[in-house]
N, C-alpha and C positions, 0 to 999 in steps of 0.2 A: 983563402984571408977572408975574416967575418967582415961582414959588413956594418960599419957604425951606426949606432943609432936606432936597431931594428931590435924590438924583444918580442922574445917569443910568446903568442899569449897562448893562454890555457885554455882547452875545449872539453867540454863534459858534456853527459846525456843529465838532465834535471826534471823534476816537477814545479812546474811555476804558477804562484798564484799571484795573480793581478786582481786589486777592488780600487773602488772610487767612490766618493762621496755623493749620490745621486743629488744633483740638482745645489751642489755648493754656493754657486754663484746667487743665487737667488735665497738662502739663507744667509749668506754672508751680507747680503744687502739690510736684510729683515733683523738680525741681531747677531752682528758680530761677534761680541764676547761670551755671549753662551755658546755659540756654536763653536768655537775655538774651545772654548772649556771643555763642550760636549767630546769633542773629537780627540783633546788633549787625553781626558777621561778614557774615552773608548782603548787607546793604544796603549796607558799604561794599566788599565782594570784587566781588561780582556784579551788584546792581539799578542802583546807581549808574554803575558803568561802563557797563553794559549799555543801559540808558536815555540815557544820552548818546550811546552809539553808534548808538542807532536815533532821535536829532531828539526825544526826548520830553522832560516835564517833572514831575519829582515833585512833584505839588499838595502833597502832605501825606503823613506818617508817623505812624501811629498804632501802639501796644504791641504791637497782632497784625496789622498790616496797611499796606498802601499804598493810593494813588490816582494815577494816570498818566496824562497826558493828551500825544496824537499829533497831529498835522496829514494823519497816514495810518493809513488801517486796515490796511494791509499794515506799515508798521510797526511798530504796535500789535501783530499777531499775531507778527512776527517776533521782537520784545521778549519776549512773553509765551513762545515756545517756547526761547530762549536762558534766561530765566530757570528755566524747569521743568527743562531739561537740565542747567543747571549748579547748581542746587539736588540735582539727582536724582544726580549726582557727587560732592558734598560730601555728601549724606547715604550712600552706599555704605560707608563705612567705619564706621557707628554701628549699634547695634543697634536694632532698628524701633522699641521705646517709646521712644526717645531721638532720634528721628529729629525735625526741623523740615521738616514740610510745607507746601505750600501748594495755595491753589485760586483759580484764577484765571476772572475774567469781563468779556467787551469786547463793547463797544457802542460803535456812531456815534449822536449824537445833539445836539441842540440843547443849550448850556447857557448856565449864566448867571455872567458872571468878576464875583466880589468881592473886588477886591484881587488878593490871592494865593491865594484859594479859588476853587473852584466849584461850582456849583449846578445845579438842575436836573431836567428827565426824563432827560438823556443819561445821568448821573451815576447816579441811581435805579435806573434798567434795566439797569446794569452790575454793580451792587451786590446788586442781586437775582439776577442769572445768575451771578454766582460764588457765592451761597447753595447753589445746584442744585446747582453741581461738586463732582466726588467728588474727594478727596485725589490731590495730584501733577496735576489734570485742569484743563484750558482748555474753556473753555463759551463760545459767541458768540451774539449776536443775529442777525437775518435781518440787519439792517443791514450787518453786518460782511461777514457771509458772502459776501452779494453783491459785494462790493466785494473781496475776496481770492480766491473759488474760480477764476478763471480766469486769475490773475494768480500763485499758488503752488502748486506739485505738492505739495499735504498730502491726506492721508487724512482726511474730515471726516464726522461722523456727524450724520443729521438725527434730530433726539429729541421731533420734533412741538412743538406749541404748548401752553405749561406756564400756571397759576395761580401767579400771584407776589403777594407782599405788598403794598399798598399801591398795584398800578398793576391800573388798572379793566379792560385788555384783556388776554388768553392772551398773552405771548410764547413768539415761536419762537426754540426753541433748537436750536444745534448743538455737536456736541461733538470736539473736534482731537486725531485719535492720535498719540502721541507714539514714532511709528515710526521705520522707515529714512529716510523720507519728510521727515518732520520734520529727523531728524538731519542730512540731508544740509543744511539750511539755517541751520544752527548757524553763529554767527561767533566767532572769538576773543574773548576779553576781554582787552581794553586796559586798563591800570592808569589812572584818570585823571590820576595823577602824570606821564605820559606823553605826555598831551594837553595843547596849549598854550593858555590860555584866553584868550578873546576879549580880557581886558586884558591879557595878555601880549604879544599878536599887536598891539594897536594902540600899545601902549608900544614894542614894537620898531621898528613901521614908523614911530612919530612919531622913534624917536634916528634910522633911518637916514634919514628925511629931513632932519633937522636937519644929519647930518654930510654929507649931499649939499648942505644948502642954505652951510655954514661951508666947504666944500671949494671950491665955486663962485667964494663971496666973496673965498677968499685965494688963489684961482688963476683970477681973470677972463681971462686970457689964453688959458686949454685948455679943451677939453673935460669936463664929468663922467665918468671914465669909470668903469662899472659893470664888476663883475667878471666874468668868461667866465661864460655861463647854465649849459652843461654842468658845468664846475668847481663852480660851487652847488649843482647839481643833485646830485651824488654825494656832496655834503658833507651834504646835509638829513636821510641818516639812514644810520650806519654798518652797517647791515643793506643785504642785498642790495634794490634797490628795482624795483618788477615794475609794469607796466602791461599789465592783460588790456584789448585791444580787443574791439569787437563784431564777432564771427565775422561774415565775408560770408555773404549767402544767395545761393549762384550759381542758383537756380532761377528768380530776378528775381521773385517772386510775393511781395509782400508780405504776404499772409495765410502764409508759412510762416515770416516773421521770429520768431515765438514760440521756434522751434527753434531756431535761430542765435543769437538771444537768449540764450533758457534757457542753452543749453551753454555761452557765455561768462558769463554770471553762477553757474555751479554751479561752472566751474573756476577763476574768483576766489575764489568763497567757500571752495573747498578750498584752496587756496594760503594764504589767510587762516589757515587752522589750523595752518601750519609759524610759529610764534612768531619764526621765526630772519629772516623777510624782512617788508617792509614794501611792501603791495599798496595800489594806489591805488583809491580807493573808484569805483564803479560810475558814479556820476554824471559824474566828469571823464572818464573813458576812452569813456564811451558818444555824447560831446558831438562824437567825430569821426567817428560813424558816418555811413557814406553819403557821406562826404567823403574825397576823395582825399589823405591826410595824408604828409608826408615824416617818416620817421624819427627823424631826429637832431633836429625839431624838435617832435616830439612828446616826445621825452625830456628836452629842453628846459624844455619847457612845462609838464611834469608832477614835472619833478624825480625821473627813475627812470634807469635804467643798463639795465634790460634789459625788452624788449617782447615780447609774447606774443598772434602773430597767428594767424588761422585761417579756414576757409570750412566750410559745410554743405551739401551735395547730397542728394534725393533723387531717384532713379532710379528709376521702375517701386517694387516691394517692397524696393530696397537703400537704405540711407543711408550717404554717404561723410563723413569729416569728416577735414580736414586740419589739422594744426596745426606751427606753428613759434616757435622761442625766438632772440629779436636779440638782442647786444648791442650798443645803438642807440650807443654812444659809439665802437664802431669799425666799423659795419655788417657785423659778425661773424654768419653765420649759424650758431648752435651746435647746433642739435639742429632735425628736421623728422621726422616720421612721419605716415601717413594710416591710415585706420581704414574698412573696411567691414562692414558688420552689415544682417542681415535685421532690418525695418522693420515686426517681428511686436508687440513692446511696446515703444512710444516711450520712454517713461521710464525703464524696465531697460536698455535701450541706451544712453541718456543717464548715467544713472548709472554705468555702466559705464565708458565713455568719457572721465567725467571723473575718477574714480579714477585709471585709469589714465594720463591725462595729466597731472594733479597730480602723481602719484607721480614720473612722468619727468623733471617738469619742474624739481621740487627735486633729483633726482640731479643733472640737468644744469647747474643754478645752482649747485650745491655745488661742481663739478667745475669750472664757469669761474670762482669766488671761489678756489678753490686755484690755480689757474692763475696769476689776476691777483697774486694775493700772494706768490709763491713766493719771490721773488727780490727781496722788498723785505727791507731790515736790519730785524729786529725793534727796534731803539732807534725808529725813525720808525713803529711801527705802533700804532693804539690798541687798547682792550681787544676790541672786535670783531675786530679783524685778528688780534691774538692767541691769543684763542681759535680762529680759521679754523686758525692754524697750529697750535697743539696739536690738532688734530683731524686734520690731515694727519699730523703726527708719529705720533700714535697708531695711527692705520691703517695704518703701517708694520708694525704685531707685531715689534717686537725691543724687546729691553729699552733700547737707547739711544734708541730713537724714542720710549718710553713714559717714562721718565725726562726727556726733552726737553721734551714733551707736559704732563709735571705741572709743570715750572718755568714753562713758556709760561703756563697755564692761571693759574699762582700769580699769574704777575706781573700779567696782566689783573685777578684780583681786586685787587690793588693800586692797578691805575691805577683800577677802577670796583667798590668792594666792594659797590653792588647791581645789579651785572650778574650775572643770575642763568645766562647760558648759562657764563660762565668756571666756577660753581660745577660744573655739570654737568661739563664736561670732566674738572676737576680729578678729581670723582667716579672717573670711566671711570679716568683713571690710576690711582687708589689701589685700585679694582678687579683689575685688571692688577698692581698689587705684590701683592696679595694670591693672586691665581689663579697667577701665575707666577714670582713671586717677583722682579716687574721693578722694584726699587728699590735706593736707595741707602744711604738713612740709617733707614728704619725696616722691622719685623719685619712679618712678614706681617698678624697678629692687628692691629697698629697702623695698617695700611695699609687694612683691612677697617675697623676703627673711623672711619678717616677719609675713606672711601667714605660712610657711612654719615652724617656730617656733613657733607659737602658737599652731597651729594644734597637733605637737609631743610632746610640753610639757600637752596638753590634753588628748593624745593618754598615755603619760606616768603616769598621773594621774589617768586614768581609761583605760585599756588597753583594757576591752570589751565593751566599751561603742559606739555605732555604729555613732554617731555624730562627734566624734574625724576622726575615718577614711573615712567617707563623706567627711568631709573638706580638710582632705589631698588629698582624690584623688581628690579633684574639683581643689586646688593647682597645682596636680601632672599635670591635664590636661593641666591649663593654660602655667605650664613650658613646652610643648610640649613632654613628653614621656606618651604617649595615652596609650601603652599596659600596663605599669605600674599605670596607673590612672584604666584602666579597670580591674586590677586586684584587686584595694583597694576598687574599687565600690562594685565588688562581695563579697568583704570581709564586708563591711558595710552593705549590703544586707544581709548576711549570718547571723548576729549579731542580725538584725532584719527586718525578710522580710514581715514585718506588715507595716513598712514607705512606704507611697505612693510617698513622697516627694523625698525620696532616688531614689526611682525607676525613677521619673522624671527628677531627677539630670545627673541621670547615662547615658543619649542620649548622653552628648555632646562628650565623647570620639566616639561614633558611626559616629556622623555626620562628625567632623573633619577627620576621618578615611574612609569616604567616602561609611557609611552606612545608607544615610539617611532615606529608606524604612523601616530597621528593627527600626531606633530609632522612626520613626514615630509610628509602631505598639507597642511600649514597652510603648511610650509617653500616647498612648489609655488606653490601660491596669491601668497606673499609675491612670489615670483620672476615669475607671472604680470604682478602689479600693478607689477614693475617688472623689466622683462626686461634691461635694462643696469646690473645690478647691480655693487654692489663684491664682489671676491671671497669676502670672507666668508661672503655667502650660502652659495657653494658649502661652504666649510668645514662651515657647520650643517647641510646636506642631507648632505651626505656621512657627517658625526657621527651623524645620526639615522639613515641608512638600514644603517649598521653595527651598530645596535643593534636595528634593525627586521630582520637579517639577509637584507636585501638587498643581498650584498656587491659584484657586479657592478656595481650602480647606486654603491655607495658610492665603488668605484675610479675611473668614469666623471666623477663628480661632482667628486672631489677632484683629478683630471689635469686636468682643465677649468682648474685657477687657473691665472694665469699663473706664480705663484711657490707651491709649499707651505712654509708657515709651519712653524719647528720644532715649536711647541706642537700641530701639526695631526701631525705623525709618527708619536704616541701612538697615534693614532686609524687613520693610513694602514698602519702596519706590519703591525696584526692584522687589517687588510682583506685585507691581501696573503696572512697566513699562511692565514686562512680558506677561500682562494681556490685554498690549495698553492702558493703562490709563495713558499717556505722562503727562498731565498737572498735575492729582491727584498725580501722583509721584513726578512732579517736586517741588510741594509747601512742600509735606511731607519733603523730602532731605535737602530745602533751611532753614526750621522750623529746622532742626536736627544741619546744619551747621549754622547756626546763633548761636544756644547754645552752639556748639561746634566746632568753629573758627578753633582747632588746629586739627581736623581730616583731614588725607589726604591719597592716593590710599597705599602710602608707611607704613601708621601704620595699613591699613587694611590688608596689608600684613602680618605682624606681629604674625596675628591669628594660631594657633597651627594644620594647614591644614595638613594633611599626604596626601589629595584627591587633586592634581591639579588639576583635572576637575573640581571640586568644589571651589575652591578658584579663578581658573582665570572666573567661570562663575560670582562671586559674583561682580568678581574688574571690568571686563567689564561691568557691570550691571552698578555701581558704576561710573565709568568712563562718561558712555551715560549721567548722572543725574548731573556730571560738579564738582566733587567731585575732589580738586587740586591734582594733584602728589606729593607733596613735599611742605615743606614751603617756602616760597620765601624767 
């Protein structure tokens, strides 16, 4: 006879993450309202989407902490890295004593499930390890370490065995270092509002199934017609959709699969940092590993337009990697390249190739998207497509193109007021309105105000989208607050270290602050990262080289451009003057003044230079070339 009132409790093995706020009581005493608001924002904007992305479960939220459960130790560690990375970014702009910082403990162990709660040694050990962790730290037990050290390329320090409260035996503790290796596995945050819930998926399937049944009943004489799978795939996301396939191991040695698999995963993760792209998860793409796959079939099954393929081969002490980008809807090979490197430090080589390939892929996907959308009438375009067309107009670097970019991005905002990317493009157009006077209806000051408004709205919508922080950094540079601008550029780079364009644009505050040689080296690094760059990279390089007094190099950089924009002629003419090419310099400045009759020395002095030496040199060169002092 069963015993009444006794319920059988479920037991299972799980990975547990315990986290709490460092110095919570002190923070609450100092500023309760602000601290509670920040903790709430961390949960909603960081923890909830990150845990969902890592297939975890939030077991409970306490005032000063949280308890998470995962089926995988690897996913638990990646979640911890993501959490600390994004908390660090959120804290970057706050005074030290106002920052809400966390420490994290991880353990794999047996747990007891009691309805929605969990108990047991697995939980207790995680909590005790968390109490040992330093602020911003991630500590783990040996059970976690054994499962992840060969699967994730991370720096993990052995701290030895530690005595902890209420645990009879000492616990072996390890500390995960949040260095470049950890940053390399960080994934972008996808807001929960952008994820279809299980309920919505089930409801959608039910509606489709019902519709098919009704169609079949109304038209029993004809077969049910499914929509073309490729059209359906492309419609899945307005963003360019990409599948990074498992790279082939050409050595035919399964023990070296870790290298080809690791490189594929790193490139997939790096591409995921570009918020403009929809990147299919590893589990889906790796299901095709070691089986010949038809590109168009993969495209249809995964719902993607672009496929990334590649191979890895080791020959002696050399590593050879090939990669290619294919438009699966047409079969066109858009881009391909190969890399040969010494195999001395395999992980450094992996990181270098990952950054380069990710940057080149992003550039070539953008170019393919421009080409695809170029001839479509704007009336038929959605918000994403309008944004891309605005970006293309912006890159013409003309007044007409900039005004068109502002109009197209405004139209995209009207279609989708929650599309952060549209606000980013609108902000860029208004920055150009301020910087070059490329606007029809606003004064320059009004254009800069509008740029700040649009940039801040983009960040409000997507706090961890690097492009919002990037455009805000540029607007801040134009306002003259160079220290703040440099901090914002650093934040954008930390959100996506694989974007060569952010790196290239971040030289502006360096030059204005009198650090042109440093700006030149940074610009060259961006070009190495993206050798097939747009012309504006050369604009920036030539501009920095002029102020670094490297005039021959500046001339060479500028003359590599397909066409020298009007705005750059203000620098190109002084470069030629410094090289003794006075007549050529005069022709260039006369062309500029004909197109920009309002430009004066007084306007040149409004540029946000902190370096008086740089400003004086430029102004003197413009004076020698006959630029008027002020409007008559």
